[in-house]
C-alpha positions as CSV (number, residue, x, y, z in Angstrom):
1,M,-14.6,18.7,33.9
2,N,-16.1,19.0,37.3
3,D,-17.6,16.1,39.4
4,A,-21.2,17.5,39.2
5,A,-21.1,17.4,35.4
6,E,-19.7,13.9,35.4
7,T,-22.4,12.7,37.8
8,V,-25.2,14.1,35.6
9,Q,-23.7,12.5,32.6
10,S,-23.1,9.2,34.3
11,T,-26.7,9.1,35.6
12,N,-28.1,9.7,32.2
13,E,-25.9,7.1,30.6
14,E,-26.7,4.5,33.2
15,A,-30.3,4.8,32.3
16,A,-29.5,4.4,28.6
17,G,-27.4,1.2,29.3
18,V,-24.1,2.9,28.5
19,P,-21.1,1.8,30.5
20,Q,-20.0,4.3,33.2
21,T,-16.6,2.7,33.8
22,L,-14.0,0.8,31.8
23,A,-14.7,-2.3,33.8
24,E,-18.4,-2.0,32.8
25,L,-17.3,-1.5,29.1
26,F,-15.3,-4.8,29.2
27,T,-18.1,-6.7,30.9
28,M,-20.9,-5.4,28.7
29,S,-18.9,-6.1,25.6
30,A,-18.2,-9.7,26.6
31,E,-21.9,-10.3,27.5
32,R,-23.1,-8.8,24.3
33,Y,-20.7,-10.3,21.7
34,G,-19.2,-13.4,23.4
35,R,-16.3,-13.6,20.9
36,E,-14.1,-16.6,20.9
37,D,-11.3,-14.5,19.3
38,A,-11.6,-11.1,21.1
39,L,-7.8,-10.8,21.5
40,N,-5.4,-12.4,19.1
41,Y,-1.6,-12.7,19.2
42,K,1.0,-14.7,17.4
43,R,3.3,-17.1,19.2
44,D,5.6,-19.7,17.8
45,G,4.4,-18.9,14.3
46,A,0.7,-19.4,14.9
47,W,-2.1,-17.1,15.9
48,Q,-3.6,-17.7,19.3
49,K,-6.8,-16.3,20.7
50,I,-8.4,-15.2,23.9
51,S,-12.2,-15.2,24.2
52,S,-14.0,-12.2,25.5
53,S,-15.3,-14.2,28.5
54,N,-11.8,-15.4,29.4
55,F,-10.5,-11.9,29.0
56,V,-12.9,-10.6,31.6
57,E,-12.3,-13.5,33.9
58,R,-8.6,-13.1,33.8
59,A,-8.9,-9.3,34.3
60,R,-11.0,-9.8,37.4
61,N,-8.4,-12.3,38.7
62,I,-5.6,-9.8,38.1
63,A,-7.6,-7.2,40.0
64,L,-8.0,-9.5,42.9
65,G,-4.4,-10.5,42.6
66,L,-3.4,-6.8,42.9
67,T,-5.7,-6.6,45.9
68,S,-3.9,-9.6,47.5
69,L,-0.7,-7.6,47.2
70,G,-2.2,-4.9,49.3
71,L,-3.1,-2.4,46.6
72,R,-6.4,-0.5,47.0
73,K,-8.5,1.9,45.0
74,G,-6.6,4.9,43.9
75,D,-3.1,3.3,44.1
76,R,-1.0,3.4,41.0
77,A,0.5,0.6,38.9
78,A,2.8,1.2,36.0
79,I,2.9,-0.7,32.7
80,L,6.1,-0.8,30.7
81,A,5.8,-3.2,27.8
82,A,5.2,-3.5,24.1
83,N,1.7,-4.2,22.8
84,S,0.4,-7.6,23.8
85,P,-2.8,-9.2,25.2
86,E,-1.0,-9.1,28.6
87,W,-0.8,-5.3,28.3
88,T,-4.5,-5.1,27.8
89,L,-5.2,-7.6,30.6
90,A,-3.0,-5.6,33.0
91,D,-4.9,-2.4,32.1
92,A,-8.2,-4.1,32.5
93,G,-7.2,-5.7,35.8
94,C,-6.3,-2.2,37.2
95,Q,-9.6,-0.8,36.0
96,F,-11.6,-3.5,37.7
97,A,-9.7,-2.9,41.0
98,G,-10.0,0.9,40.8
99,I,-6.2,1.1,40.5
100,I,-4.9,4.0,38.4
101,D,-2.5,2.6,35.8
102,V,0.5,4.5,34.4
103,P,1.5,3.5,30.9
104,I,5.2,4.1,30.1
105,Y,6.8,4.1,26.6
106,T,9.3,1.3,26.1
107,T,11.5,3.8,24.2
108,L,12.1,6.1,27.2
109,A,15.5,6.3,28.8
110,P,15.9,4.7,32.3
111,E,16.1,8.1,34.0
112,Q,12.8,9.1,32.4
113,V,11.2,5.9,33.5
114,A,12.4,6.5,37.0
115,Y,11.0,10.0,37.0
116,I,7.5,8.8,36.0
117,L,7.6,6.0,38.6
118,N,8.6,8.3,41.4
119,D,6.3,11.1,40.4
120,S,3.3,8.8,40.1
121,G,4.2,6.9,43.3
122,A,3.5,3.6,41.5
123,R,3.5,0.6,43.8
124,V,3.6,-2.1,41.1
125,L,5.4,-2.3,37.8
126,F,4.3,-4.6,35.0
127,L,7.2,-5.6,32.8
128,A,7.4,-7.8,29.7
129,N,10.5,-9.8,30.7
130,R,13.8,-9.9,32.5
131,E,15.5,-8.1,29.6
132,A,13.3,-5.1,30.1
133,H,14.2,-5.2,33.8
134,T,17.9,-5.3,33.1
135,Q,17.6,-2.2,31.0
136,I,16.2,-0.1,33.8
137,A,17.5,-2.0,36.9
138,E,19.9,0.7,38.0
139,A,17.2,3.4,37.7
140,L,14.7,1.2,39.5
141,G,17.0,1.2,42.5
142,R,16.1,4.9,43.0
143,C,12.3,4.2,42.9
144,G,11.3,3.8,46.5
145,S,7.6,3.3,45.9
146,I,7.8,0.1,43.8
147,E,7.0,-2.8,45.9
148,K,6.4,-5.6,43.4
149,I,7.3,-6.3,39.7
150,V,4.9,-8.4,37.7
151,F,6.5,-10.1,34.7
152,F,4.4,-11.0,31.7
153,D,6.9,-13.8,31.0
154,G,6.6,-16.1,33.9
155,A,10.1,-17.7,33.3
156,D,11.7,-14.4,34.3
157,A,10.0,-13.9,37.6
158,D,12.9,-15.1,39.8
159,L,13.6,-11.9,41.6
160,D,12.7,-11.5,45.3
161,S,10.4,-8.6,44.5
162,A,8.9,-10.2,41.4
163,I,5.9,-12.3,40.5
164,S,4.7,-13.6,37.2
165,L,1.4,-12.5,35.7
166,E,0.2,-16.1,35.8
167,D,0.9,-16.3,39.6
168,L,-0.8,-13.0,40.1
169,E,-3.9,-14.3,38.4
170,A,-3.7,-17.5,40.5
171,A,-3.5,-15.4,43.7
172,G,-6.6,-13.6,42.5
173,A,-8.5,-16.8,41.8
174,R,-7.7,-18.0,45.3
175,L,-8.9,-14.8,46.9
176,K,-12.1,-15.1,44.8
177,Q,-12.7,-18.6,46.2
178,D,-11.8,-17.7,49.8
179,Q,-13.6,-14.3,49.8
180,P,-16.2,-14.2,47.1
181,E,-17.5,-10.9,48.5
182,R,-14.2,-9.3,47.4
183,A,-15.0,-10.4,43.8
184,D,-18.5,-8.9,44.0
185,E,-17.0,-5.6,45.1
186,L,-15.3,-5.3,41.7
187,T,-18.6,-4.4,40.0
188,T,-19.1,-1.4,42.3
189,I,-15.7,-0.2,43.4
190,T,-15.3,2.5,40.7
191,T,-17.4,5.3,39.4
192,G,-17.2,7.5,36.3
193,S,-15.6,10.3,38.1
194,D,-12.7,8.2,39.4
195,I,-9.3,8.6,37.8
196,A,-8.6,5.6,35.5
197,T,-5.2,6.4,34.2
198,L,-2.3,8.7,34.6
199,I,-0.5,9.4,31.2
200,Y,2.7,11.4,31.2
201,T,3.1,13.8,28.4
202,S,6.6,14.5,27.1
203,G,5.9,18.3,26.8
204,T,8.3,20.7,25.1
205,T,9.8,22.2,28.2
206,G,10.4,21.0,31.8
207,E,9.6,17.6,33.3
208,P,6.7,15.5,31.9
209,K,3.3,16.0,33.6
210,G,0.9,13.3,34.5
211,V,-2.5,13.8,32.8
212,M,-5.3,12.5,35.0
213,L,-8.1,11.0,32.9
214,S,-11.3,9.7,34.5
215,H,-13.5,6.8,33.4
216,T,-16.0,9.3,32.1
217,N,-13.3,11.2,30.2
218,L,-12.3,8.0,28.3
219,I,-15.7,6.4,27.8
220,S,-17.3,9.6,26.6
221,N,-14.5,10.0,24.1
222,V,-14.7,6.3,23.0
223,I,-18.5,6.6,22.4
224,A,-18.6,10.0,20.7
225,S,-15.5,9.5,18.5
226,A,-16.8,6.1,17.3
227,E,-20.4,6.9,16.6
228,Q,-19.9,8.2,13.1
229,Y,-17.9,5.3,11.9
230,S,-20.4,2.4,11.9
231,F,-18.0,0.0,13.5
232,A,-19.3,-3.6,13.7
233,D,-18.3,-6.9,15.2
234,L,-17.4,-8.1,11.7
235,D,-14.5,-5.6,11.7
236,V,-11.0,-6.7,12.2
237,S,-8.1,-4.6,13.5
238,L,-4.4,-4.7,14.0
239,S,-2.9,-3.0,17.0
240,V,0.3,-1.2,15.8
241,L,0.8,2.1,17.7
242,P,2.0,1.7,21.3
243,L,-0.8,1.2,23.8
244,S,1.1,3.7,26.1
245,H,-0.2,6.3,23.6
246,V,-3.7,7.4,24.4
247,F,-4.7,7.3,20.7
248,E,-4.1,3.6,20.5
249,R,-5.5,3.0,23.9
250,M,-8.7,4.7,22.9
251,G,-8.7,2.6,19.7
252,M,-8.4,-0.5,21.8
253,Y,-11.5,0.4,23.9
254,V,-13.4,1.2,20.7
255,Y,-12.5,-2.3,19.3
256,L,-13.6,-4.0,22.5
257,M,-16.8,-2.0,22.9
258,N,-17.9,-2.8,19.3
259,G,-17.0,-6.5,19.6
260,M,-14.2,-6.5,17.0
261,A,-11.4,-9.1,16.7
262,V,-8.2,-7.4,17.9
263,H,-4.9,-8.6,16.6
264,Y,-1.5,-7.5,18.1
265,A,1.3,-6.8,15.6
266,E,4.3,-9.0,16.5
267,S,6.6,-6.0,16.0
268,I,7.0,-3.0,13.8
269,E,9.1,-5.0,11.4
270,K,6.4,-7.7,11.2
271,V,3.5,-5.3,10.5
272,P,3.5,-5.8,6.7
273,E,3.4,-9.6,7.2
274,N,0.7,-9.4,9.9
275,L,-1.4,-7.1,7.7
276,K,-1.4,-9.7,4.9
277,E,-2.3,-12.4,7.4
278,I,-5.3,-10.9,9.1
279,H,-6.7,-8.6,6.4
280,P,-7.9,-5.8,8.7
281,T,-10.9,-3.7,7.8
282,I,-9.8,-0.9,10.2
283,F,-6.3,0.5,10.6
284,I,-5.2,3.2,13.1
285,G,-1.9,4.8,12.4
286,V,0.0,8.1,12.6
287,P,0.7,10.0,9.4
288,R,4.3,8.8,9.4
289,I,3.1,5.3,8.7
290,F,1.3,6.3,5.5
291,E,4.3,8.4,4.4
292,K,6.6,5.4,4.8
293,V,4.2,3.2,2.9
294,Y,4.2,5.6,0.0
295,A,8.0,6.1,0.1
296,K,8.6,2.4,0.1
297,A,6.2,1.9,-2.9
298,R,7.9,4.6,-4.9
299,L,11.4,3.2,-4.0
300,T,10.3,-0.2,-5.2
301,A,9.2,1.2,-8.5
302,L,12.4,3.3,-8.8
303,Q,14.6,0.2,-8.2
304,S,12.6,-1.9,-10.6
305,S,13.0,-0.1,-13.9
306,P,12.7,3.3,-15.5
307,L,9.4,2.3,-17.1
308,R,7.9,1.1,-13.8
309,E,9.0,4.4,-12.2
310,R,7.3,6.4,-14.9
311,I,4.1,4.3,-14.6
312,F,4.1,4.8,-10.8
313,D,4.6,8.5,-11.0
314,W,1.8,8.8,-13.6
315,A,-0.5,6.7,-11.5
316,I,0.1,9.0,-8.5
317,D,-0.7,12.1,-10.5
318,V,-3.9,10.4,-11.7
319,A,-4.8,9.5,-8.1
320,K,-4.4,13.1,-6.9
321,E,-6.4,14.4,-9.9
322,Y,-9.2,11.9,-9.3
323,A,-9.3,12.6,-5.5
324,L,-9.4,16.3,-6.1
325,T,-12.3,15.9,-8.6
326,I,-14.3,13.8,-6.1
327,E,-13.5,16.2,-3.2
328,A,-14.8,19.1,-5.3
329,G,-18.1,17.2,-5.9
330,E,-17.5,17.3,-9.6
331,H,-18.3,14.7,-12.2
332,V,-15.4,12.5,-13.1
333,P,-14.6,12.9,-16.8
334,G,-14.6,9.7,-18.9
335,A,-11.0,10.0,-19.8
336,L,-9.9,10.4,-16.2
337,R,-12.0,7.4,-15.2
338,V,-10.4,5.3,-17.8
339,K,-6.9,6.4,-16.6
340,H,-7.9,5.7,-13.0
341,N,-9.1,2.2,-13.8
342,L,-5.8,1.4,-15.6
343,A,-3.8,2.9,-12.7
344,D,-5.8,0.9,-10.3
345,K,-4.8,-2.4,-11.9
346,L,-1.1,-1.4,-12.2
347,V,-0.5,0.5,-9.0
348,Y,-3.3,1.1,-6.6
349,S,-4.3,-2.5,-6.1
350,K,-0.8,-3.2,-4.8
351,L,-1.0,-0.4,-2.3
352,R,-4.3,-1.8,-1.0
353,D,-2.8,-5.3,-0.9
354,F,-0.1,-3.9,1.4
355,F,-2.8,-3.3,4.0
356,G,-4.3,-6.7,3.5
357,G,-6.7,-5.8,0.7
358,N,-9.8,-5.6,2.9
359,L,-9.7,-2.1,4.4
360,R,-12.8,0.0,4.9
361,F,-10.8,3.0,6.0
362,C,-7.9,4.2,8.0
363,I,-7.9,6.6,11.0
364,T,-5.0,8.9,11.7
365,G,-4.0,11.5,14.2
366,G,-1.1,12.5,16.4
367,A,0.4,14.8,13.8
368,A,-0.8,16.6,10.7
369,L,-1.4,14.5,7.6
370,S,-0.2,16.3,4.4
371,D,-2.8,17.0,1.7
372,E,-0.6,15.2,-0.8
373,I,-0.6,11.9,1.1
374,W,-4.3,12.2,1.7
375,L,-4.9,12.7,-2.0
376,I,-2.7,9.9,-3.1
377,F,-4.3,7.3,-0.7
378,T,-7.8,8.5,-1.3
379,G,-7.3,8.4,-5.0
380,A,-5.9,4.9,-4.6
381,G,-9.1,3.7,-2.8
382,I,-7.6,3.9,0.7
383,R,-9.7,6.3,2.7
384,I,-7.9,8.1,5.6
385,M,-9.9,9.9,8.2
386,Q,-7.9,12.5,9.9
387,G,-8.7,13.7,13.4
388,Y,-7.2,16.0,16.0
389,G,-6.8,15.7,19.8
390,L,-4.4,15.6,22.7
391,T,-3.7,13.4,25.7
392,E,-5.4,16.0,27.8
393,T,-8.7,15.6,25.8
394,S,-8.8,11.7,26.0
395,P,-7.7,12.3,23.1
396,V,-10.2,13.1,20.3
397,I,-11.5,16.6,19.9
398,S,-12.6,16.4,16.2
399,S,-12.5,13.9,13.4
400,N,-13.4,13.3,9.8
401,N,-15.4,10.2,9.3
402,P,-17.0,8.1,6.6
403,R,-20.1,10.2,6.7
404,G,-18.2,13.4,6.2
405,S,-14.6,14.0,5.3
406,R,-12.9,17.1,3.9
407,L,-9.4,17.7,2.6
408,G,-7.2,19.9,4.7
409,T,-9.3,19.7,7.9
410,V,-9.5,17.6,11.0
411,G,-13.3,17.3,10.8
412,K,-16.0,18.5,13.1
413,P,-15.9,18.4,16.9
414,I,-17.2,15.1,18.2
415,R,-20.5,15.1,20.1
416,G,-20.4,16.9,23.4
417,T,-17.2,18.7,22.6
418,S,-17.1,22.4,21.9
419,V,-14.2,24.3,20.2
420,R,-13.5,28.0,20.0
421,I,-10.6,30.1,18.8
422,A,-9.0,32.6,21.2
423,A,-8.0,36.1,20.1
424,D,-4.4,34.9,19.4
425,G,-5.6,32.0,17.3
426,E,-5.2,29.3,20.0
427,I,-7.7,26.4,20.0
428,E,-9.7,26.1,23.2
429,V,-11.8,23.1,24.1
430,S,-14.6,22.2,26.5
431,G,-16.3,18.9,26.9
432,P,-16.5,15.6,28.8
433,G,-13.2,14.4,27.5
434,V,-11.1,17.2,28.9
435,M,-8.8,16.0,31.7
436,R,-9.3,16.4,35.4
437,G,-5.9,18.1,35.6
438,Y,-2.2,17.4,36.0
439,Y,-1.2,15.1,38.8
440,H,0.3,17.1,41.7
441,R,0.6,20.1,39.5
442,A,-2.0,22.5,40.7
443,E,-0.3,25.6,39.2
444,A,0.2,23.9,35.8
445,T,-3.5,22.8,35.8
446,L,-4.6,26.3,36.5
447,E,-2.5,27.7,33.7
448,A,-3.9,25.1,31.3
449,F,-7.5,26.5,31.6
450,T,-9.1,29.8,30.9
451,E,-10.9,31.7,33.6
452,D,-14.2,30.3,32.3
453,G,-13.0,26.7,32.3
454,W,-11.9,26.0,28.7
455,F,-8.8,24.0,28.1
456,R,-5.9,25.7,26.3
457,T,-4.5,23.4,23.7
458,A,-1.4,25.5,22.8
459,D,-2.2,24.7,19.1
460,I,-3.2,27.3,16.5
461,G,-6.2,26.7,14.3
462,E,-9.2,28.2,12.6
463,L,-12.9,27.3,12.3
464,D,-14.3,26.8,8.8
């Protein structure tokens, strides 16, 4: 999207009291909701909490701490760590400082990490701990732009080029005391058209490309994709997907904007335990998660007894029949309703209990959700809203929602986004969420758009 369009939108949104930058989103949310448990994480067997006001204060100190290291607006800082409140704090600190953050998957090979660091020219690297550093230490030696490593775990910050996140925050707090005008600048340093993040896509061929997403890209997507869901500050969420993925990142901004209590899963292995502990009302996951939940439930029935296996399979058939009946807008026959009620007591209730027993709905994307899985979960009382999007579109293009969901589709385009189908069936998109381009890839950027400015998704689809 061009700068002129972003300026018009930003001006209109400013008048309506809508945040124009991510820093404004964080600040407005803290002022509006004032949660004592905005961010929640488990340490030493107990859940700890960070208030929304403390989150903003710490993010501002991180921003000033980065400034004290010599970073300025437009510089890049990479984040290589698993989900944690420190990840979100590092991201927020960068946004307050006008620094472009570069999220990196923890599963990438050292050579891939080095490529992203070199291509982005990142000057600072946020790492979880010394173990993470050891894994990429050799590759880091070939990354000439990195000047400082910030460890989330302060006990590991014993390298000459390292500092702990705690010490970085302390440096920011000192700068705020000594030069209060620098702190005031944080409220005006960025605009909606500024690049907020650089996300590298794996791609199918060639080296990964850095997708440039502006504040307007992300905020417009957060607002438009969430408006049909009726999110509220009473909702509870569990962060499971990696924050380096734009889908989870957008979800995090939705949680914060709507004043929800965010909980970070301890690990993938601990997700079932964490779900039972916090009883989320909202769950964001890729289709593979729901496939695994179903497969595990069926395996449990299979290993239990032949009778339980038959009961489980019968209940699944009932769930699919029930969901198809509702989907068709037909009256549910009495016999089917009786079978469904019995199956609910025997099987479905256990599926819902796996997710904590308090879900309003799930949201999925990142890959296609099979009709069978949708029917099974919908029939079991677990509504799954499937959407579609790409990193290059911030990410949501279209989505089903509680006000309108249809089997076999990815819903209607979100507000402000237009979709058309090219002659060869390719999906083309236009709207405020479409990226600014690929970093240092002018030719690739040009190829990604049609002559009249629509983004080519490289996906095939049809409009219904």
